[in-house]
BAKE-267067 format. One line per field, with one value per residue: residue number from 1; residue in three letters; x, y, z of N, C-alpha, C in turn. Coordinates in steps of 0.02 Angstrom, whole numbers, padded with zeros to 5 digits. Example, Ala and Ser with C-alpha at 12.3 -4.5 7.8 and 13.67 -1.06 7.14 Angstrom:
BEGIN
num = c(1 | 2)
residu = c(ALA | SER)
n.c1 = c(00660 | 00642)
n.c2 = c(-00284 | -00112)
n.c3 = c(00390 | 00354)
ca.c1 = c(00615 | 00684)
ca.c2 = c(-00225 | -00053)
ca.c3 = c(00390 | 00357)
c.c1 = c(00660 | 00645)
c.c2 = c(-00165 | 00002)
c.c3 = c(00390 | 00394)
***
This chain:
BEGIN
num = c(1 | 2 | 3 | 4 | 5 | 6 | 7 | 8 | 9 | 10 | 11 | 12 | 13 | 14 | 15 | 16 | 17 | 18 | 19 | 20 | 21 | 22 | 23 | 24 | 25 | 26 | 27 | 28 | 29 | 30 | 31 | 32 | 33 | 34 | 35 | 36 | 37 | 38 | 39 | 40 | 41 | 42 | 43 | 44 | 45 | 46 | 47 | 48 | 49 | 50 | 51 | 52 | 53 | 54 | 55 | 56 | 57 | 58 | 59 | 60 | 61 | 62 | 63 | 64 | 65 | 66 | 67 | 68 | 69 | 70 | 71 | 72 | 73 | 74 | 75 | 76 | 77 | 78 | 79 | 80 | 81 | 82 | 83 | 84 | 85 | 86 | 87 | 88 | 89 | 90 | 91 | 92 | 93 | 94 | 95 | 96 | 97 | 98 | 99 | 100 | 101 | 102 | 103 | 104 | 105 | 106 | 107 | 108 | 109 | 110 | 111 | 112 | 113 | 114 | 115 | 116 | 117 | 118 | 119 | 120 | 121 | 122 | 123 | 124 | 125 | 126 | 127 | 128 | 129 | 130 | 131 | 132 | 133 | 134 | 135 | 136 | 137 | 138 | 139 | 140 | 141 | 142 | 143 | 144 | 145 | 146 | 147 | 148 | 149 | 150 | 151 | 152 | 153 | 154)
residu = c(MET | PRO | PHE | HIS | HIS | ILE | CYS | ILE | ILE | VAL | SER | ASP | LEU | ASP | ARG | SER | LEU | PRO | PHE | TYR | GLN | ASP | LEU | LEU | GLY | PHE | LYS | ASN | VAL | VAL | ALA | GLU | THR | ASN | GLU | PRO | GLY | LYS | TRP | PHE | GLU | GLY | SER | LEU | LEU | ASP | ASP | ILE | LEU | GLY | VAL | LYS | ASN | ALA | ALA | THR | ARG | ILE | VAL | VAL | VAL | ALA | ASP | ASP | SER | GLY | ALA | ALA | LEU | GLU | LEU | GLN | GLN | ALA | ALA | ASN | PRO | LEU | SER | THR | LYS | THR | PRO | ASP | LYS | TYR | LEU | ARG | TYR | GLY | ALA | THR | GLY | ILE | THR | GLU | LEU | ALA | ILE | GLN | VAL | THR | ASP | ILE | ASP | ASP | LEU | PHE | GLN | ARG | VAL | LYS | ALA | ALA | GLY | TYR | GLU | THR | GLN | THR | ASP | TYR | ILE | TRP | SER | PRO | TRP | ALA | GLY | THR | ARG | SER | PHE | LEU | PHE | TYR | ASP | PRO | ASP | GLY | THR | LEU | ILE | GLN | PRO | VAL | GLU | VAL | GLU | SER | GLY | ALA | PHE | MET)
n.c1 = c(00040 | 00022 | 00119 | 00051 | 00089 | 00218 | 00256 | 00351 | 00414 | 00469 | 00572 | 00586 | 00479 | 00509 | 00629 | 00639 | 00578 | 00635 | 00749 | 00688 | 00614 | 00690 | 00827 | 00785 | 00688 | 00552 | 00435 | 00291 | 00172 | 00047 | -00038 | -00078 | -00082 | -00129 | -00236 | -00343 | -00484 | -00490 | -00441 | -00446 | -00551 | -00545 | -00549 | -00528 | -00392 | -00329 | -00347 | -00257 | -00133 | -00125 | -00142 | -00221 | -00301 | -00227 | -00103 | -00038 | 00054 | 00059 | 00116 | 00095 | 00207 | 00247 | 00338 | 00378 | 00329 | 00230 | 00251 | 00239 | 00265 | 00230 | 00262 | 00277 | 00266 | 00240 | 00149 | 00084 | 00082 | 00242 | 00358 | 00508 | 00688 | 00745 | 00844 | 00997 | 01067 | 00952 | 00901 | 00994 | 01060 | 01021 | 00920 | 00733 | 00588 | 00575 | 00716 | 00782 | 00755 | 00732 | 00756 | 00739 | 00859 | 00911 | 01046 | 01159 | 01287 | 01277 | 01188 | 01254 | 01368 | 01291 | 01242 | 01353 | 01421 | 01322 | 01327 | 01272 | 01270 | 01360 | 01328 | 01394 | 01549 | 01552 | 01511 | 01438 | 01392 | 01246 | 01210 | 01225 | 01219 | 01169 | 01194 | 01241 | 01221 | 01238 | 01155 | 01114 | 00950 | 00886 | 00846 | 00912 | 00853 | 00890 | 00926 | 00942 | 00988 | 00962 | 01028 | 00977 | 01021 | 00957 | 00856 | 00913 | 00890 | 00763)
n.c2 = c(-00049 | 00113 | 00247 | 00386 | 00508 | 00555 | 00601 | 00719 | 00772 | 00912 | 01030 | 01163 | 01247 | 01341 | 01355 | 01232 | 01226 | 01291 | 01203 | 01088 | 01140 | 01238 | 01159 | 01016 | 01032 | 01019 | 01094 | 01132 | 01202 | 01110 | 01109 | 01198 | 01230 | 01309 | 01304 | 01247 | 01142 | 01178 | 01060 | 00956 | 00938 | 01018 | 00921 | 00791 | 00831 | 00846 | 00700 | 00657 | 00711 | 00692 | 00764 | 00901 | 01044 | 01044 | 01095 | 01134 | 01170 | 01138 | 01096 | 01054 | 00979 | 00963 | 00864 | 00877 | 00767 | 00719 | 00675 | 00689 | 00773 | 00792 | 00911 | 00956 | 01043 | 01065 | 01162 | 01134 | 00974 | 01029 | 01031 | 00947 | 00916 | 00764 | 00656 | 00638 | 00502 | 00419 | 00437 | 00383 | 00223 | 00075 | 00109 | 00074 | 00102 | 00211 | 00247 | 00325 | 00457 | 00410 | 00479 | 00496 | 00570 | 00669 | 00720 | 00679 | 00733 | 00868 | 00888 | 00830 | 00929 | 01044 | 01018 | 01010 | 01130 | 01212 | 01171 | 01072 | 00918 | 00781 | 00600 | 00502 | 00551 | 00557 | 00496 | 00344 | 00178 | 00075 | -00019 | -00097 | 00015 | 00111 | 00288 | 00360 | 00449 | 00504 | 00611 | 00741 | 00819 | 00971 | 00938 | 00822 | 00716 | 00573 | 00571 | 00512 | 00537 | 00452 | 00432 | 00332 | 00249 | 00224 | 00089 | 00027 | -00059 | -00017)
n.c3 = c(00007 | -00029 | 00031 | 00136 | 00188 | 00293 | 00464 | 00544 | 00689 | 00746 | 00835 | 00819 | 00712 | 00611 | 00581 | 00522 | 00416 | 00292 | 00294 | 00234 | 00142 | 00060 | 00034 | 00015 | -00070 | -00053 | -00080 | -00119 | -00020 | 00059 | 00153 | 00306 | 00490 | 00639 | 00706 | 00829 | 00786 | 00668 | 00583 | 00693 | 00809 | 00978 | 01075 | 01012 | 00964 | 01101 | 01142 | 01035 | 01064 | 01205 | 01293 | 01386 | 01313 | 01207 | 01095 | 00927 | 00800 | 00625 | 00469 | 00303 | 00185 | 00002 | -00127 | -00289 | -00345 | -00272 | -00145 | 00023 | 00173 | 00341 | 00442 | 00610 | 00772 | 00913 | 01046 | 01169 | 01219 | 01235 | 01096 | 01113 | 01060 | 01039 | 01127 | 01032 | 01055 | 01036 | 00903 | 00811 | 00736 | 00809 | 00901 | 00924 | 00809 | 00671 | 00583 | 00478 | 00352 | 00192 | 00016 | -00138 | -00259 | -00403 | -00418 | -00329 | -00299 | -00320 | -00209 | -00090 | -00089 | -00066 | 00064 | 00146 | 00121 | 00185 | 00309 | 00365 | 00497 | 00444 | 00442 | 00364 | 00297 | 00145 | -00011 | -00057 | -00114 | -00082 | -00151 | -00315 | -00437 | -00361 | -00275 | -00118 | 00033 | 00218 | 00317 | 00440 | 00487 | 00560 | 00691 | 00730 | 00651 | 00540 | 00380 | 00221 | 00060 | -00100 | -00260 | -00396 | -00524 | -00689 | -00727 | -00606 | -00459 | -00361)
ca.c1 = c(-00004 | 00056 | 00123 | 00015 | 00134 | 00261 | 00256 | 00419 | 00399 | 00515 | 00580 | 00581 | 00456 | 00527 | 00694 | 00632 | 00544 | 00691 | 00788 | 00638 | 00593 | 00766 | 00877 | 00766 | 00650 | 00468 | 00414 | 00224 | 00138 | -00003 | -00088 | -00049 | -00125 | -00111 | -00308 | -00388 | -00552 | -00484 | -00431 | -00448 | -00590 | -00501 | -00545 | -00481 | -00312 | -00302 | -00335 | -00198 | -00064 | -00113 | -00135 | -00279 | -00286 | -00164 | -00090 | 00002 | 00062 | 00069 | 00125 | 00121 | 00224 | 00262 | 00386 | 00336 | 00311 | 00179 | 00287 | 00217 | 00295 | 00192 | 00306 | 00235 | 00288 | 00184 | 00167 | 00062 | 00154 | 00301 | 00398 | 00568 | 00726 | 00745 | 00928 | 01038 | 01061 | 00900 | 00906 | 01042 | 01050 | 01024 | 00860 | 00701 | 00578 | 00597 | 00785 | 00788 | 00694 | 00757 | 00732 | 00776 | 00875 | 00941 | 01106 | 01184 | 01350 | 01251 | 01158 | 01298 | 01410 | 01247 | 01229 | 01425 | 01414 | 01260 | 01354 | 01233 | 01305 | 01351 | 01347 | 01466 | 01573 | 01563 | 01464 | 01451 | 01340 | 01214 | 01206 | 01235 | 01184 | 01151 | 01247 | 01202 | 01267 | 01187 | 01166 | 01047 | 00906 | 00915 | 00836 | 00946 | 00821 | 00944 | 00910 | 00977 | 00972 | 00983 | 01028 | 00970 | 01036 | 00908 | 00867 | 00931 | 00859 | 00754)
ca.c2 = c(-00008 | 00175 | 00290 | 00437 | 00557 | 00536 | 00667 | 00731 | 00812 | 00959 | 01084 | 01233 | 01236 | 01396 | 01335 | 01166 | 01231 | 01310 | 01136 | 01036 | 01152 | 01255 | 01117 | 00951 | 01030 | 01010 | 01176 | 01147 | 01190 | 01074 | 01136 | 01247 | 01262 | 01278 | 01318 | 01185 | 01145 | 01174 | 00978 | 00926 | 00971 | 01025 | 00852 | 00760 | 00842 | 00816 | 00636 | 00634 | 00731 | 00648 | 00808 | 00941 | 01103 | 01027 | 01149 | 01103 | 01200 | 01083 | 01125 | 00984 | 00996 | 00903 | 00880 | 00895 | 00688 | 00714 | 00650 | 00717 | 00768 | 00835 | 00938 | 00979 | 01077 | 01061 | 01202 | 01085 | 00964 | 01052 | 00978 | 00949 | 00878 | 00695 | 00660 | 00600 | 00424 | 00384 | 00446 | 00331 | 00156 | 00045 | 00110 | 00053 | 00153 | 00230 | 00270 | 00360 | 00470 | 00405 | 00513 | 00486 | 00624 | 00663 | 00751 | 00666 | 00757 | 00944 | 00894 | 00830 | 00998 | 01099 | 00998 | 01018 | 01209 | 01246 | 01166 | 01008 | 00866 | 00712 | 00526 | 00478 | 00619 | 00530 | 00471 | 00257 | 00144 | 00029 | -00087 | -00091 | 00080 | 00179 | 00317 | 00370 | 00468 | 00506 | 00678 | 00759 | 00880 | 01027 | 00903 | 00759 | 00650 | 00547 | 00587 | 00466 | 00535 | 00396 | 00429 | 00277 | 00244 | 00210 | 00015 | 00001 | -00080 | 00033)
ca.c3 = c(-00005 | -00017 | 00100 | 00112 | 00212 | 00351 | 00501 | 00567 | 00765 | 00755 | 00896 | 00794 | 00636 | 00565 | 00567 | 00499 | 00358 | 00260 | 00282 | 00198 | 00063 | 00011 | 00044 | -00013 | -00124 | -00018 | -00095 | -00106 | 00052 | 00054 | 00194 | 00359 | 00518 | 00708 | 00746 | 00861 | 00777 | 00582 | 00567 | 00748 | 00865 | 01047 | 01133 | 00999 | 00983 | 01165 | 01133 | 00991 | 01094 | 01248 | 01347 | 01388 | 01310 | 01183 | 01033 | 00885 | 00725 | 00578 | 00397 | 00263 | 00123 | -00051 | -00189 | -00348 | -00371 | -00220 | -00074 | 00078 | 00246 | 00402 | 00488 | 00658 | 00812 | 00972 | 01101 | 01207 | 01259 | 01194 | 01057 | 01139 | 01029 | 01055 | 01119 | 00968 | 01058 | 01018 | 00833 | 00784 | 00736 | 00889 | 00944 | 00886 | 00765 | 00593 | 00576 | 00430 | 00294 | 00132 | -00017 | -00198 | -00305 | -00461 | -00421 | -00271 | -00288 | -00292 | -00147 | -00045 | -00089 | -00033 | 00136 | 00164 | 00129 | 00238 | 00386 | 00424 | 00527 | 00420 | 00480 | 00312 | 00243 | 00082 | -00047 | -00060 | -00151 | -00041 | -00205 | -00386 | -00472 | -00325 | -00237 | -00060 | 00102 | 00267 | 00356 | 00486 | 00493 | 00613 | 00752 | 00719 | 00609 | 00491 | 00297 | 00177 | -00015 | -00136 | -00321 | -00409 | -00603 | -00729 | -00728 | -00554 | -00410 | -00315)
c.c1 = c(00050 | 00064 | 00069 | 00046 | 00169 | 00267 | 00321 | 00403 | 00476 | 00515 | 00550 | 00552 | 00477 | 00586 | 00706 | 00616 | 00600 | 00745 | 00729 | 00631 | 00654 | 00813 | 00855 | 00713 | 00557 | 00448 | 00351 | 00190 | 00053 | -00072 | -00040 | -00090 | -00122 | -00179 | -00341 | -00456 | -00535 | -00469 | -00461 | -00498 | -00554 | -00494 | -00510 | -00412 | -00293 | -00298 | -00268 | -00139 | -00062 | -00122 | -00209 | -00265 | -00218 | -00149 | -00040 | 00011 | 00096 | 00093 | 00144 | 00138 | 00252 | 00302 | 00352 | 00294 | 00255 | 00201 | 00261 | 00255 | 00241 | 00252 | 00260 | 00280 | 00235 | 00197 | 00140 | 00053 | 00207 | 00350 | 00466 | 00623 | 00740 | 00836 | 00956 | 01035 | 01008 | 00879 | 00952 | 01023 | 01074 | 00960 | 00814 | 00652 | 00600 | 00664 | 00797 | 00746 | 00751 | 00727 | 00771 | 00802 | 00901 | 01005 | 01140 | 01245 | 01348 | 01238 | 01212 | 01345 | 01346 | 01247 | 01312 | 01415 | 01365 | 01277 | 01318 | 01284 | 01305 | 01364 | 01396 | 01480 | 01599 | 01507 | 01483 | 01387 | 01327 | 01221 | 01221 | 01195 | 01163 | 01201 | 01215 | 01250 | 01216 | 01207 | 01089 | 01017 | 00929 | 00906 | 00861 | 00925 | 00877 | 00907 | 00960 | 00940 | 01009 | 00985 | 01028 | 00978 | 00976 | 00916 | 00896 | 00889 | 00840 | 00755)
c.c2 = c(00059 | 00207 | 00352 | 00493 | 00530 | 00618 | 00651 | 00780 | 00844 | 01014 | 01144 | 01221 | 01298 | 01383 | 01261 | 01172 | 01251 | 01243 | 01098 | 01066 | 01188 | 01207 | 01043 | 00963 | 01008 | 01062 | 01179 | 01151 | 01173 | 01104 | 01159 | 01259 | 01261 | 01313 | 01259 | 01206 | 01150 | 01103 | 00951 | 00959 | 00974 | 00964 | 00799 | 00774 | 00839 | 00746 | 00609 | 00659 | 00704 | 00698 | 00853 | 01008 | 01093 | 01073 | 01120 | 01154 | 01143 | 01105 | 01066 | 01021 | 00954 | 00912 | 00883 | 00817 | 00674 | 00683 | 00699 | 00702 | 00817 | 00863 | 00980 | 00988 | 01080 | 01108 | 01167 | 01025 | 00991 | 01012 | 00987 | 00913 | 00818 | 00683 | 00612 | 00518 | 00390 | 00380 | 00410 | 00268 | 00125 | 00051 | 00105 | 00110 | 00168 | 00263 | 00326 | 00394 | 00458 | 00448 | 00494 | 00559 | 00608 | 00662 | 00742 | 00728 | 00827 | 00938 | 00882 | 00892 | 01043 | 01090 | 01015 | 01094 | 01225 | 01210 | 01108 | 00972 | 00795 | 00633 | 00497 | 00544 | 00594 | 00503 | 00395 | 00253 | 00079 | -00030 | -00059 | -00033 | 00130 | 00213 | 00333 | 00411 | 00484 | 00582 | 00672 | 00814 | 00924 | 00991 | 00835 | 00706 | 00644 | 00561 | 00550 | 00489 | 00468 | 00418 | 00357 | 00298 | 00213 | 00130 | -00008 | -00011 | -00023 | 00109)
c.c3 = c(00009 | 00027 | 00070 | 00137 | 00275 | 00403 | 00536 | 00627 | 00752 | 00806 | 00868 | 00717 | 00586 | 00546 | 00521 | 00432 | 00302 | 00228 | 00226 | 00135 | 00034 | -00009 | 00002 | -00071 | -00109 | -00028 | -00076 | -00037 | 00025 | 00080 | 00271 | 00419 | 00588 | 00754 | 00782 | 00823 | 00690 | 00567 | 00620 | 00797 | 00928 | 01081 | 01085 | 00986 | 01055 | 01168 | 01095 | 01038 | 01165 | 01311 | 01343 | 01364 | 01260 | 01114 | 00994 | 00838 | 00678 | 00500 | 00354 | 00184 | 00073 | -00094 | -00245 | -00372 | -00322 | -00157 | -00026 | 00143 | 00287 | 00446 | 00539 | 00719 | 00870 | 01018 | 01156 | 01205 | 01209 | 01150 | 01086 | 01071 | 01073 | 01049 | 01062 | 00982 | 01015 | 00939 | 00797 | 00768 | 00801 | 00919 | 00892 | 00847 | 00698 | 00599 | 00537 | 00377 | 00228 | 00081 | -00081 | -00249 | -00365 | -00468 | -00345 | -00261 | -00274 | -00208 | -00088 | -00034 | -00054 | 00041 | 00174 | 00179 | 00180 | 00313 | 00440 | 00433 | 00472 | 00445 | 00431 | 00280 | 00165 | 00046 | -00060 | -00096 | -00108 | -00100 | -00260 | -00419 | -00447 | -00290 | -00183 | -00004 | 00151 | 00305 | 00398 | 00490 | 00555 | 00679 | 00748 | 00682 | 00546 | 00426 | 00269 | 00086 | -00056 | -00214 | -00357 | -00505 | -00626 | -00728 | -00661 | -00491 | -00373 | -00338)
***
C-alpha cells in the first residue's frame, strides 16, 4: 500500500521549514494550521497529543512527485529535541528518511556548505547502480538521499 505522508516532529518549525523546502525541495505547502478545530476538534487533539488544551502547528509540504511530509511543532505538550542517542542506529522505530535524488553530488556539496552534520562524510554505494550518503536535519533526524541509475534496483 502506498504511503500517504510521513510526520516529523520538529522543535522549531521556522528553522526546519527552510531545510525541507530549500535544501530538499519540498516546496509545495499543501496545508498549514495551528488552530484547534480547523482539522481537529479540541477534544480530539487532546486525545491525539495526550494532554488537555493541546496546541500544535502543522505544515504539510510536498515535492513535485506528490511525496508529502507533515512537519509538526507542538506548543502543548512542548516539542523538544530527542536526544541524539535515540536517533541513531540501535534504537527502535523509524531511523531514517530516505529520499530519491537526481544529483547526489550537488546535494552533498550543498549539505556540506550549509554546515549540516553528516553521518558519512563521503558518498557510497549501498547496492549496484545507486549512490548515497547520510546526514541530519536540524533536530537530528537522519536523512539518506539516494541517487538511482536508470534500471537499477529501487
